[in-house]
C-alpha positions in Angstrom: 0.5 -92.9 -50.6 -2.9 -92.1 -49.1 -6.0 -94.0 -50.1 -8.5 -91.2 -49.3 -8.3 -87.4 -49.2 -9.5 -87.5 -45.6 -6.2 -89.1 -44.6 -4.3 -86.4 -46.3 -6.3 -83.6 -44.7 -5.9 -85.0 -41.3 -2.2 -84.0 -41.3 -1.1 -80.4 -41.0 1.7 -78.6 -42.9 4.3 -77.4 -40.4 5.5 -74.0 -41.4 8.3 -72.2 -39.7 7.3 -68.5 -39.3 10.4 -67.4 -37.5 13.2 -69.0 -35.4 10.8 -69.3 -32.4 7.4 -69.9 -34.0 5.9 -72.8 -36.0 2.4 -72.8 -37.5 0.4 -76.0 -37.8 -1.6 -75.1 -40.9 -4.6 -77.3 -41.7 -7.0 -77.1 -44.6 -9.7 -78.6 -42.4 -8.4 -79.4 -38.9 -11.4 -81.3 -37.6 -10.8 -84.1 -40.1 -8.1 -85.3 -37.7 -10.6 -85.7 -34.9 -13.5 -86.9 -36.9 -11.5 -89.5 -38.8 -9.9 -90.9 -35.6 -13.2 -90.9 -33.8 -15.1 -92.8 -36.5 -12.3 -95.3 -36.9 -12.4 -95.9 -33.1 -16.2 -96.3 -33.1 -15.9 -98.9 -35.9 -13.1 -100.8 -34.2 -15.1 -100.9 -31.0 -18.3 -102.1 -32.8 -20.3 -99.1 -31.6 -21.2 -98.4 -35.3 -21.1 -100.6 -38.3 -21.0 -100.3 -42.1 -24.1 -98.5 -43.4 -25.0 -96.8 -40.1 -25.8 -93.1 -39.9 -23.7 -90.6 -37.9 -25.4 -87.4 -36.9 -24.2 -84.1 -35.4 -24.7 -80.4 -35.5 -22.1 -78.1 -36.9 -21.3 -74.5 -37.8 -19.2 -75.7 -40.8 -15.8 -77.2 -40.3 -16.9 -80.3 -38.3 -19.7 -80.9 -40.9 -17.1 -81.2 -43.6 -14.8 -83.3 -41.5 -17.6 -85.8 -40.5 -18.8 -86.0 -44.1 -15.3 -86.9 -45.2 -14.9 -89.5 -42.5 -18.2 -91.1 -43.3 -17.3 -91.1 -47.0 -14.0 -92.7 -46.1 -15.6 -95.6 -44.2 -18.9 -96.1 -46.0 -21.2 -94.6 -43.5 -24.1 -92.2 -43.8 -23.9 -88.7 -42.4 -26.7 -86.3 -41.2 -25.7 -82.7 -40.4 -27.9 -80.2 -38.6 -26.3 -77.1 -40.0 -25.9 -73.6 -38.6 -26.7 -70.7 -40.8 -23.0 -70.1 -41.1 -22.8 -73.1 -43.5 -22.5 -71.4 -46.9 -23.6 -72.7 -50.3 -20.1 -73.7 -51.2 -19.8 -76.0 -48.2 -23.3 -77.3 -48.5 -22.8 -78.3 -52.1 -19.7 -80.3 -51.1 -21.5 -82.0 -48.2 -24.4 -83.0 -50.4 -22.2 -84.4 -53.2 -20.3 -86.4 -50.5 -23.6 -88.0 -49.6 -24.4 -86.1 -46.4 -27.9 -85.1 -45.6 -27.8 -81.4 -44.7 -30.6 -80.0 -42.6 -30.2 -76.2 -42.2 -31.6 -74.3 -39.2 -33.6 -71.1 -39.6 -31.6 -67.9 -39.5 -31.2 -66.2 -36.1 -29.1 -63.3 -34.8 -28.5 -65.2 -31.6 -25.5 -67.7 -31.4 -27.0 -69.2 -28.2 -30.3 -69.8 -29.9 -28.7 -71.3 -33.0 -26.6 -73.7 -31.0 -29.5 -74.7 -28.7 -31.8 -75.2 -31.7 -29.3 -77.4 -33.4 -28.8 -79.6 -30.3 -32.5 -79.9 -29.8 -33.0 -81.0 -33.4 -30.4 -83.6 -33.1 -32.2 -85.1 -30.1 -35.4 -85.2 -32.1 -33.6 -87.1 -34.9 -32.2 -89.6 -32.4 -35.7 -90.1 -30.9 -37.1 -90.9 -34.3 -34.1 -92.9 -35.5 -32.6 -94.8 -32.5 -30.1 -96.6 -34.7 -28.4 -93.3 -35.6 -25.2 -92.5 -33.6 -24.7 -89.0 -32.2 -21.1 -88.0 -32.6 -21.4 -85.5 -29.7 -18.5 -83.3 -31.0 -19.2 -80.9 -28.1 -19.0 -83.6 -25.3 -17.2 -86.8 -26.3 -13.5 -87.0 -25.6 -13.2 -89.6 -28.4 -12.4 -86.6 -30.6 -9.1 -86.1 -28.7 -7.7 -89.3 -30.3 -6.8 -87.8 -33.7 -4.3 -85.3 -32.2 -1.9 -87.9 -30.9 -0.2 -88.4 -34.3 0.0 -84.7 -34.6 1.7 -84.4 -31.2 4.1 -87.1 -32.3 5.0 -85.0 -35.4 5.5 -81.8 -33.4 7.7 -83.7 -31.0 9.8 -85.2 -33.7 10.2 -82.0 -35.7 10.9 -79.6 -32.9 12.7 -81.8 -30.5 13.0 -81.5 -26.7 12.6 -77.8 -26.4 10.2 -75.8 -24.1 7.0 -75.5 -26.0 3.9 -73.2 -25.8 0.9 -74.3 -27.8 -1.5 -71.5 -28.9 -4.9 -72.0 -30.5 -8.6 -71.7 -30.4 -10.3 -73.7 -27.6 -13.5 -74.7 -29.4 -14.5 -78.1 -28.1 -11.1 -78.7 -26.5 -10.3 -81.5 -28.9 -7.5 -79.6 -30.6 -5.4 -77.5 -28.3 -6.4 -79.5 -25.3 -5.6 -82.8 -26.9 -2.4 -81.6 -28.4 -1.1 -80.4 -25.1 -2.3 -83.5 -23.3 -0.4 -85.8 -25.6 2.7 -83.6 -25.7 2.8 -83.5 -21.9 3.2 -87.3 -21.7 6.9 -86.8 -22.5 7.3 -83.0 -21.8 5.3 -82.0 -18.7 6.4 -78.3 -19.0 4.4 -77.8 -22.2 2.3 -74.6 -21.8 -1.1 -74.3 -23.3 -2.6 -70.9 -24.3 -6.3 -71.0 -25.3 -7.9 -68.4 -27.6 -11.5 -67.4 -27.1 -14.0 -65.0 -28.6 -16.0 -62.7 -26.4 -19.7 -63.8 -25.8 -18.5 -67.3 -24.9 -19.3 -69.2 -21.7 -16.4 -71.6 -22.0 -13.9 -69.3 -20.2 -16.4 -66.8 -18.8 -16.6 -64.0 -21.4 -20.4 -64.2 -21.9 -20.8 -60.8 -20.3 -18.8 -59.0 -23.0 -20.6 -58.5 -26.2 -18.7 -58.3 -29.5 -21.2 -56.9 -32.1 -19.2 -58.4 -35.0 -18.5 -61.9 -33.6 -18.0 -64.4 -36.4 -15.3 -66.6 -34.8 -17.8 -68.5 -32.6 -16.3 -71.8 -33.7 -13.6 -71.3 -31.0 -16.1 -70.5 -28.3 -19.6 -71.4 -27.2 -22.8 -70.0 -25.8 -23.5 -73.4 -24.2 -21.3 -75.6 -22.0 -19.0 -78.0 -23.7 -18.3 -81.3 -22.0 -15.0 -82.1 -23.5 -13.1 -78.9 -22.7 -10.7 -79.7 -19.9 -10.1 -76.3 -18.4 -7.4 -77.6 -16.1 -5.1 -78.1 -19.2 -4.9 -74.4 -19.9 -2.2 -72.1 -18.5 -3.3 -68.8 -20.1 -6.4 -67.5 -22.0 -6.6 -64.7 -24.6 -10.1 -63.3 -25.4 -9.9 -61.7 -28.9 -12.6 -59.6 -30.6 -13.3 -59.4 -34.3 -11.2 -56.3 -35.0 -8.1 -57.7 -33.4 -8.6 -61.2 -35.0 -9.0 -59.5 -38.4 -5.7 -57.6 -37.8 -4.0 -60.9 -36.9 -5.4 -62.8 -39.9 -4.3 -60.0 -42.3 -0.9 -59.9 -40.7 -0.5 -63.7 -41.0 -1.3 -63.5 -44.7 0.8 -60.4 -45.4 3.9 -61.5 -43.4 3.8 -65.3 -44.1 1.4 -65.8 -47.0 -0.8 -68.1 -44.9 -4.4 -67.6 -45.8 -6.3 -68.8 -42.8 -9.5 -68.2 -40.8 -10.2 -65.6 -38.1 -9.4 -68.0 -35.3 -5.9 -68.4 -36.8 -5.6 -64.7 -36.9 -6.5 -64.5 -33.2 -4.1 -67.3 -32.4 -1.3 -65.5 -34.4 -1.9 -62.3 -32.4 -1.7 -64.3 -29.1 1.3 -66.4 -30.2 3.3 -63.2 -31.0 2.5 -61.9 -27.6 3.4 -65.1 -25.8 6.7 -65.3 -27.6 7.4 -61.8 -26.5 6.6 -62.6 -22.9 8.7 -65.8 -22.8 11.3 -65.5 -25.6 13.1 -68.7 -24.7 10.2 -70.9 -25.6 9.1 -72.3 -28.9 5.6 -71.4 -29.9 3.3 -73.7 -31.9 0.2 -72.0 -33.2 -2.8 -73.8 -34.8 -4.4 -72.5 -38.0 -7.5 -74.8 -38.3 -8.9 -73.8 -41.6 -8.4 -71.6 -44.7 -9.7 -68.1 -45.1 -12.1 -68.6 -47.9 -15.3 -68.4 -46.0 -14.2 -65.2 -44.3 -13.5 -63.2 -47.5 -16.7 -61.2 -47.6 -17.1 -60.7 -43.8 -13.5 -60.1 -43.0 -10.7 -60.1 -45.6 -12.6 -57.7 -47.8 -12.1 -55.2 -45.0 -8.3 -55.7 -44.9 -7.6 -52.0 -45.1 -9.1 -51.6 -41.6 -6.6 -54.0 -40.1 -4.2 -52.4 -37.6 -0.5 -53.1 -37.4 0.0 -55.7 -34.7 2.6 -53.5 -33.0 -0.3 -51.1 -32.1 -2.2 -53.8 -30.3 -1.7 -55.2 -26.8 -4.0 -57.1 -24.5 -5.6 -55.9 -21.3 -3.8 -57.9 -18.6 -6.5 -59.0 -16.2 -6.7 -61.0 -13.0 -10.5 -61.4 -12.8 -13.0 -62.3 -15.5 -15.1 -59.3 -14.6 -12.3 -57.0 -15.8 -12.0 -58.2 -19.4 -12.8 -55.9 -22.2 -12.6 -55.5 -26.0 -10.7 -55.7 -28.2 -8.3 -58.2 -26.5 -7.8 -59.4 -22.9 -5.3 -61.9 -21.4 -5.3 -63.8 -18.1 -3.3 -66.4 -16.5 -5.7 -69.3 -16.1 -3.2 -71.4 -14.1 -5.0 -74.7 -15.0 -8.1 -73.8 -12.9 -11.4 -75.4 -13.1 -14.3 -74.3 -15.4 -16.2 -71.1 -14.5 -19.7 -71.8 -13.2 -21.5 -71.2 -16.4 -19.3 -73.6 -18.3 -19.5 -76.5 -15.8 -21.1 -79.7 -17.0 -21.0 -83.3 -15.8 -17.5 -84.9 -16.1 -16.7 -86.0 -19.6 -15.9 -89.6 -20.6 -12.2 -90.3 -20.1 -10.0 -90.1 -23.2 -9.8 -93.4 -25.0 -6.4 -94.9 -25.2 
């Protein structure tokens, strides 16, 4: 029996979609990373009871950090993107978090930059606060080790391909890293939106981008590009089609990043039919109802979609591109100083 809802939410439901595909379905995936990170910081003495943890977030991480702080008796301060809706904000405030919304902007890059700058101001004025650095600290990898253990136990010693949104690298990257400790042949397929510097798609503009949580307009320090074998760049229209198909075919109501991952996972299973595919669905679809699911009649059958197969970043194009990354280093715009090694 769990003693806090955060413990429950840190574990995914494993859903078999077909004989070769399994979905790791989370209600709020980043609870796994936030909870483990906070526990590690407490055990190391980096933070103590009553301290304040601060970070910026576009939504999912804010909820996760607020839950982890509630679980361990810590204060939480969130510098919130304009994508944090009133439903989530109400939950955060009731959980005891301080929510500081940023002014509306049409620019993802400006929104992220403003939020990080505001966090630095808060730390300057409150030196006792601890910055969680979800975009840069590999401590957020730790929560995915138990999930890797569950995948290994459930699926057994079979060839695996992990597919999911890259984001900060603390989900797909961590899962593959821990699975490879016993199965080096695990393949990792990252899913990105266009307009993201992380894997070099900043030169392709998607006018309806609302899946920015899996990409970034600024460099992330805890994305290990050398973990990724293949990358799919998926635009809004294709992600919507994937999300609607995931709900229609398997009754899984998930976010747009899960729709993009489902699209990519189906393709990867087609390319390598002898491998088991594990796809990540990091959140539910509730916050995408107005902007996406209400347009479900526009969704295309997935059989009508296929990626542009490219060999150079300059060749990518909407609505969907795929490239063998071959565990290469970060592209120039995504390069940052080396991240802190993953804690054991």
